[in-house]
C-alpha positions in Angstrom: -99.3 44.9 85.9 -99.2 48.3 88.2 -97.3 50.8 86.4 -96.8 54.3 87.6 -96.4 56.9 84.8 -94.4 59.9 86.4 -95.0 63.3 85.8 -97.5 63.0 83.0 -98.5 66.4 83.5 -95.9 69.4 84.8 -96.8 71.6 87.7 -98.4 74.4 84.9 -100.4 72.0 83.1 -101.8 70.7 86.5 -102.8 74.3 87.3 -104.2 74.7 84.4 -106.4 71.6 84.3 -107.2 72.6 87.8 -108.6 75.7 86.4 -110.8 74.5 83.9 -112.4 71.5 86.1 -113.0 73.2 89.3 -115.1 76.2 87.5 -117.1 73.0 85.8 -120.7 71.4 86.4 -120.0 68.8 89.4 -122.6 66.0 90.1 -123.2 62.9 92.0 -120.6 60.5 91.2 -123.0 57.6 90.7 -124.3 58.9 87.9 -122.3 57.2 85.3 -122.1 54.0 87.6 -123.3 50.5 87.1 -125.7 49.1 89.3 -123.0 47.3 91.6 -120.6 50.7 91.7 -123.7 52.9 92.2 -124.0 51.2 95.7 -120.3 51.8 96.5 -119.5 55.1 95.1 -119.4 58.2 97.3 -118.1 61.1 95.5 -118.9 63.9 93.1 -117.7 64.0 89.4 -117.5 66.6 86.4 -120.7 66.2 84.5 -119.3 64.0 81.3 -119.5 65.5 78.1 -119.5 69.0 79.5 -117.3 71.7 78.0 -114.8 71.9 81.0 -114.4 67.9 80.8 -113.8 67.9 77.3 -111.5 70.8 77.4 -109.7 69.2 80.5 -109.6 65.7 78.9 -108.0 66.7 75.6 -105.0 68.1 77.4 -104.6 64.8 79.4 -105.1 62.9 76.2 -102.4 64.9 74.4 -99.9 64.4 77.3 -100.8 60.4 77.0 -100.0 60.5 73.3 -96.6 61.8 73.9 -95.7 59.8 77.0 -93.6 56.7 75.6 -93.8 54.7 79.0 -97.7 55.0 78.7 -97.9 53.6 75.1 -95.3 50.9 75.9 -97.2 50.0 78.9 -100.7 50.4 77.7 -100.4 49.7 74.1 -103.5 51.6 73.4 -106.0 51.1 70.7 -108.7 53.2 72.5 -108.8 55.7 75.4 -112.4 56.5 76.8 -112.4 60.5 77.1 -111.2 61.3 80.7 -113.6 61.8 83.5 -113.0 63.9 86.7 -113.7 63.3 90.2 -113.1 64.6 93.7 -113.4 63.1 97.5 -113.6 65.4 100.6 -115.2 64.9 104.0 -115.0 61.1 104.5 -116.2 60.5 100.6 -115.1 57.2 99.2 -115.6 54.7 96.8 -115.9 51.2 98.1 -114.6 47.6 96.8 -115.8 47.2 93.3 -114.6 46.3 89.8 -115.0 48.3 86.7 -117.7 47.4 83.9 -116.1 45.6 81.0 -117.6 47.8 78.5 -117.7 51.7 78.6 -120.0 53.2 76.0 -119.6 56.7 75.3 -120.9 59.7 72.8 -121.2 58.9 69.0 -121.5 55.1 69.3 -118.0 55.1 71.3 -117.5 51.6 72.7 -114.3 50.8 74.8 -113.2 47.5 76.1 -112.0 48.3 79.7 -108.6 46.4 79.7 -106.7 48.9 81.8 -108.0 51.7 84.1 -106.0 54.8 84.7 -106.0 57.5 87.7 -104.3 60.6 87.2 -103.9 62.3 90.5 -104.2 66.1 90.2 -103.9 67.0 93.8 -101.8 65.7 96.8 -102.5 68.0 99.8 -105.2 65.5 101.6 -105.2 62.5 104.0 -106.6 59.3 103.2 -107.9 58.8 99.9 -105.4 56.1 98.9 -106.1 53.6 96.0 -106.0 50.3 97.2 -106.0 47.5 94.1 -106.3 43.9 95.0 -103.8 41.6 93.0 -102.2 38.4 93.2 -99.6 39.5 95.5 -101.9 41.2 97.8 -103.2 44.6 98.1 -101.3 47.4 96.8 -101.6 50.9 98.2 -101.5 53.9 95.7 -101.1 57.5 96.6 -99.1 59.5 94.1 -98.1 63.1 93.9 -100.1 65.5 91.5 -99.3 64.8 88.1 -98.4 61.4 88.4 -100.6 58.5 87.2 -101.3 54.7 88.1 -102.2 52.0 85.5 -104.0 48.8 86.5 -106.0 46.0 85.3 -109.5 46.7 85.0 -110.4 43.3 86.1 -108.6 44.3 89.6 -111.0 44.8 92.7 -110.3 48.3 93.9 -111.4 50.9 96.3 -110.6 54.6 97.5 -110.3 55.0 101.2 -112.2 57.7 102.8 -110.5 61.3 102.3 -110.2 62.9 106.0 -108.6 65.9 105.3 -108.7 68.2 102.2 -109.6 67.4 98.9 -108.8 64.7 96.5 -109.0 65.7 92.8 -108.3 63.3 90.0 -109.0 62.3 86.1 -109.8 58.6 85.8 -110.4 56.7 82.5 -110.1 53.4 80.8 -108.0 51.9 77.7 -108.8 49.1 75.3 -105.2 47.8 74.6 -104.3 46.2 71.3 -103.2 43.4 73.3 -105.8 42.5 75.8 -104.0 39.8 78.0 -102.2 41.6 81.0 -99.4 38.9 81.3 -98.6 39.3 77.5 -98.5 43.2 77.9 -96.1 42.7 81.0 -93.6 40.4 78.8 -94.0 43.1 76.0 -93.3 45.9 78.6 -90.3 44.0 79.9 -88.9 43.3 76.3 -89.0 47.0 75.3 -87.4 48.1 78.5 -84.6 45.8 78.1 -84.3 46.3 74.1 -84.1 50.1 74.7 -81.4 49.2 77.9 -79.2 47.2 75.2 -79.7 50.1 72.6 -78.3 52.6 74.7 -75.4 50.8 75.7 -74.5 49.0 72.5 -76.3 51.3 70.0 -79.3 51.1 67.8 -77.8 49.5 64.8 -75.9 46.4 67.2 -77.0 42.9 66.1 -78.7 42.0 69.4 -80.6 45.2 69.3 -82.0 44.7 66.0 -82.5 41.2 67.1 -84.6 42.0 70.3 -86.4 44.5 68.3 -87.5 41.7 66.0 -88.7 39.6 68.6 -90.6 42.6 70.0 -92.6 43.1 66.9 -93.2 39.4 66.6 -94.4 38.8 69.7 -96.7 42.1 69.4 -98.0 40.7 65.6 -99.0 37.3 67.1 -101.0 38.9 70.1 -102.2 42.3 69.1 -106.3 42.1 68.1 -105.4 44.8 65.3 
């Protein structure tokens, strides 16, 4: 399931995050990749664990925690600390699949059920994120502040940036529900229940019953 999270960051917050990361230490993007991805990756990355990465990452995580669409779509158990990358002058990331497990500082281990790209710039040419899924290749290029969620099992790539600079945050989520199909059902049911509640009221019998179905499915499918 591909899910767009619009306006995760507002214009002022984007400016703040950009100011933090642009003054940080940028290194070869292959430094944090597995063997297969290292061969495909041609970009630059903010040094993981640096003060700039931590400060900007905390802003992103705070926005995630307060965003109901993200919570409903991802059902997050763990979020890997956000990383930041930039592409310019033909840089790209060839077709690859994300590692199943991400190991971070202090023993952090995150199973990558979902991958996320949060766009921090939009004044550039090229640089589309291409995601291969059952219905074909989806091309994603969103305004700054918007984010895309997609299954980490998907083959994907970033097209070469031919003008300007593509700046983004990227990270992985371990969901309470690891199966993508089950997450899709829960997300659709949650949206339908909210629509019924808006039309009929939160105390309406049908709303209460749908809420019960949602939580019973979540109880059945959740790892935790």
